[in-house]
N, C-alpha and C positions, 0 to 999 in steps of 0.2 A: 468540400474543395470542390473549388473551379480545374473540370478537364484540361485549362491550360494550366495552371498551376501544378496538375501533375508533374513526378521524377519521370524524362522519361529515358535516361542514359545511367546507365549501371554499371559501375567498375566490374562484374561477371554475372555471367547467370545465372548463376546460384544467387546473389544475392535478389535480383528477383523474386528466385523462386520462392525464397523465405518470406517477400515483402507477398508475394500473392497468400500465401498459406496463410500470414499476419492480419489479411484479408478478408480470409472467409475464415477466422476467427479460431484459428485452431489453438490449442495451449500445449498440444503435448504430441511429439513424434518419437515412433517405435520402430529402433531400428540398428543395425551391424555397418557401421564403417568398412568403407572399401575403397578401393583409388581410382573406380569411375564415380565415383560420389563423392569424395571424401571433400570435397568444396563445399558442398551443399550444410555439410555435417561442421563446418569452420562458417558460413553466413549465420547459420540458427544458433551460435557460441553468442553470437550480435544482437541477435531477440530476444524476445520475451517469452516463445514457445521455449516449451522444456524437451530436452532430450532425453530418453529411456532406453539407454544399451541394452540387448537380449543377447542371449546367448544360441536363440536359433531366428533366422528368419518370419518359420510358420508361428510361434509362438508372436510376434509382431503382429500379422498379421489379425492374429486372435486378438491381442491384447484393443487391437485398433477399433474392432471388430466388436470389440464390448465398448468402448468408449463411446463408440457409433450409435449403440443400441441403450445406452443410457441417457444419452445426451443429445438425440438429435441431429446433430454437427457431427460429418464423417470423420471416422479416426483415421489416420495418417499412420503406413510405415514406410519405412522409409529403406532399402536394401541396394547392395552393388550388384554387379551386372554378373549374367549366364546363370551359375545354381544358386546365386542368393534373392536369384527374381524366380527360378522356377522352384524354390522353397513354400513361395508364397503362394503357389496355385491353389494346395486345400485350403488354406485361408481366404481368398476370397472365392472359390467356390461354394463354401459357407455363407459369408456375406452374403452372396445372390441368395441362395436359395433359403435362409433363413429374414430376409430381411433388413441389414444389418446397414448401414451407410459405412463404406471404406472404399478410402483411397490409398493407392498401393501405386507408389512413384520407387521407380526401377532405373539405378545405371547402364548405360551400354556404350560398348567401343564409340570412340569418332566414328562420325560418318562419312569419313573418308575407309577406314575399315569394315563398314559394312559387310560386305562383298568377299572379304578376304577371309580366308581360315588362321583369324588370330586368336589368341588367350583371351575366353570366355563372350566370343560371337555366338547371340546366339535370336534368333529371331522372337523376341520376346511378345510381341502386340501380338502376330497371331497365337501365342500359348498362350495368350488370357482372351482373345475375346469370347473363346464359348462359355468363359463360366465368369464374365464382367459384364456389366450394360454397357463401358465404353470404352474402350481401349488403341491408345493413341499415342505414337511418337513426337518430341516436339525436334521440327525438321531445319529450323530457325530462330536465332534469338528475338528476333520478334514474334514470334508464334506462344516463347512462354507462358504471359498469361492467358492467352486464347485456351489452350492445351490445357492449362489446370483448373482455370474458370469451368469449363465442359465438364470436365472428370469430376467435379463438386455437384455440378450443378443433376450429374446424371444419378450420382452415388445417391441424393439428397433428394432428387421431387420424383413425387408419385411413389413408387412401391422401392423402399430403399433398397439398394445393392453395392455394387463393390466397383470400382472403377481399376484402370491401368494407366498407369503416365511413365512412358521410353524417356531420358534423359541423355543422349549423346555424350559422354567428355567433354569433347570439345564443346558444347552447346554450354555447359555448367560452367568453365574454365574459361573462356573469351567475353572480352565486352559486351554489354548486350543493348539494345536500343526499345521502349515499350514502354506502356503505362501497367499498374497495377488495372485489373477489372473490378468491376462491383461485386460485392456476392451476392445480391439479393434474388430471391427465387421469387417467379411467378405466384400470385395467388390465385385458385378454382372456384367457379362458382359452382353453386347446387346444380343436382338435378333437374330438371324440365319439373314444371309445378303439376301437368296435368299426369307424367307417369308417379308425383307422390302422391297424386288422389288417387288412383290406382290400384298402392299398395295400401292405404289405407282402406280402401272396399275387401280389398282382399282380408284385412285384420279383424272388421268389422263379420265379419262373412267367420271366418272360421271358428273353429270346435276346439284346436289345438292345435294355434301359432307358437311358433319355439326362436328367439335369437339364438344365433351361432354366432361367438365373434371368434375374431383371427386379428392378424398380430397389428393392424393399422387403426383397433378401432383400443389400444392400447398407449398410443399417444395420446398427452394430455388433454387435448380441447377436445377429439374423439371423446375418452373415455368418461368425461362430462356430461359429453352430449347424448351418447349412449345411457349414463345415471338419469337424466331426466325422463331421458325415453320409459325408462323402468319405472320412477317414480310416479309418472303418469298415468301411465299404460297397465304394468305390472305382470307385464309379457313373461312367461318359464323363460329361462334363459340358461345359453350353456357357452362353453369358448372353448379354445387349444389348447395349447402353454403354452403359446406365444403371446395370449392375450392377456398373459397371469396379470392379476393386479387390478383388474378394472371392473369387477364387482365389489362391494365394499361391504360393509357388514349391516346400512341399511336396506340391503337389496336381498341379504342371502336364504332367507325364504321362498325367494321362486328362483334361487341359483340352484342349478343340479351337478356344478364340479363341472371340474374338468374332461374332453377325451383328448383320446389322440396318442398320450402313451402307455395308460396303462391301461387295464380295463376295466374304467368307470362306466360301470352297469347304470349307474342312475343317471347318467349324458345322455348314452348311447339310447335306452329304452325312451327317453323323453323322444330323441329324434326321431326313433322307430313308429312313436304313436302320431307324432304330428300330422298335420293336414294340410300345414305352411311353415317354412322355415324360410327364416332371414338371415340371410351372412352379413355381416358386418365388418369390413375391412378382412374378408377370409382369401388365401388363395389354399386351393387345393395341396401345395406341397404341406401344408401344416396336417393334412389330416386328408386322408386318398377318402374322393365319397365315397368311390363305391366301396366303403366301412361304414358307410352312414345314412347315405341315401336309398332307400326304401324306390324308385319312381312312385310314390303315391302320393306325395306332397308336391303343390306348389309352393313355387321356388324363385326367393326374390333377392338379390344381389346391389349391396350397396357396397361401392369402393371407389377410389379415383380411377383405377385402372377400368374397361370390360375383364366379363369371366374369361377364363382360359377353359373352354367351354370341352366335356368327353362325355362318353355316354350313361354314364351318372354326372353330369353336373352341367344342364343346361338353361340357365335361369327362366322363367316366364316372364320379368321385368327385369330392367339394368337401369338400378340409380348410379349413373356416374357423375362423380366430381366432389366438392368437398363433404366430406364423411359428415364433419359436425353442424355445418350447415343444413343439411341435406337428410339428416336425422332431428334436425331443430325443427323443422318444417312438418316432416312425418308424425311428431311426436304433439305437432301444434291441431292436425287433422284429428288425432282424438282426443272422444269429449266422456268418454268414460274405463271404465278399471276391466282390463278382464278377471269373468267371474271363472275358477280351472275346473275342468272334469275332471271327474272321479279318478280315472287313471294317472293324468296328473298330480293330482292332489296326492295320493299313494306315492308315488315317487319322491313329490316332494319331501313326503315325509319322515322315508327312509333313510333318506338324506338328510334331514335335520339332525333324526335321530344318531347316523352316527356321528355329527358332530356334538352333540349332547351327551355320547360319551368315549368322545374323546376329551371333550372340557372332564368331563366326569373322575377320564383317570388319571389328567391331570392333577387334578383338586388331591386325590388318592393320597399321589406321589410328591407332594409340594415339597420336601425335606428331601424329595434323592432328585440324581438326574437321571433320568430316564429319556428315550426318546419321546413318550407321548410328550412328556413338559416337553420338551425343546419345540416341539413341532405345533403343541399347540402358543406355546412362546412367541415364539416365531410368526405366524400365522396372527397373532391378533397387533403384534411389533408393527408389521408391515402394514397391514390394515388401518392401522389408528395413523403413526406418523407419515405415513405414504413414502418410506425407504426407497432407493430406488430399485432394490433388488438385494436380495436376503436368498443366501444357494443352503444348504446344506446334505451331509452323506447320511443315512443312518445304516446300519445293516438289512434292516426290516421293520416293520408297522405294517401288521397285521400279515403276515406272510409277505411284502414284495418290497421292494428295493425303494427308498425314499429319497429323491433329488428332486432339487428346485419348487421346492414345497411352498416357498412363501417368497411371495414375490409383487411386487407394486410397479404403478407405471410410472418411467422414468419422468420427472418437470425439466423440461426444457422449451 
């Protein structure tokens, strides 16, 4: 459709809001109706978007964040003004911290009442600013699509997170002028070839290199590139829990398990013994560097954003750009498979023995429902069929609570 053919006049601002949400490929909206935002809920009824009412605004935010994590497209929560918005603070902060694309849309009093002490008057834009990547209010009906588009771009591009958009009551109720904006996101180039060559040289010189995978490594293109790198190099690898599912069964022999939640001795020992640590899609919020970086290893940071440096995380080289493309270029530079050192071999052998023990316990109680059987079956299923995510809670497995034990990367 040509720009000249796009609709520019709308019966109410709410219709333009919903049209922009459809352009953003939103399939579900979670929320609770309220007087300031009811017109948008009415418009949703005439759209392709499914409205999911909830009992608490925070739950709407967590559901939307989960949709974002599983699909890669920002989930949407829609709530009314005042406490309806304030109840979303925790879920917005969680989405930004955990890297889940999430757009929170909140109602607000009419523009003429902003400076008055009327029912549910609240500066929600300022409230959300510290816990979101983007927080803005629509101040004109002609800016509806602009603000929404920028909110989605901020939530989905780079390291994902939350955006907040405030919609005054008069904006959504009155006629609007404006057209729907494209939802296309820009693409990133790879890191500079010279820096990739430098990292390749570091790998060739290292005796104990280790890959530490983070959240962004779990995106499908990135996960595929990481697997190709592992196939070519066989570098030992560990990951944070946010990167669950990147390592498939073909690469278990070099996988020391996850770090950051439980006392994973194998993964932590691998990092302690390393003389070169390459992080892929990692952010310090996933696992504090002070807990794993001994300061003796060279450090390489591969991500879409520059590293958040601190006294325990100051990379020697940063490969900033498209992660999948950068990792593939790095893999092309590696012309041999890495030979494990004795200490690394012992760590990975111990980890493999743990897996074999789990398999034997599962086989021994195949006719019974036990925590070992459930854990083993879920791990095998999620890694084989690549289902988006599998969660389980058990009272205890090997003396530790078990949660989020089996997962595979989202396919979006």
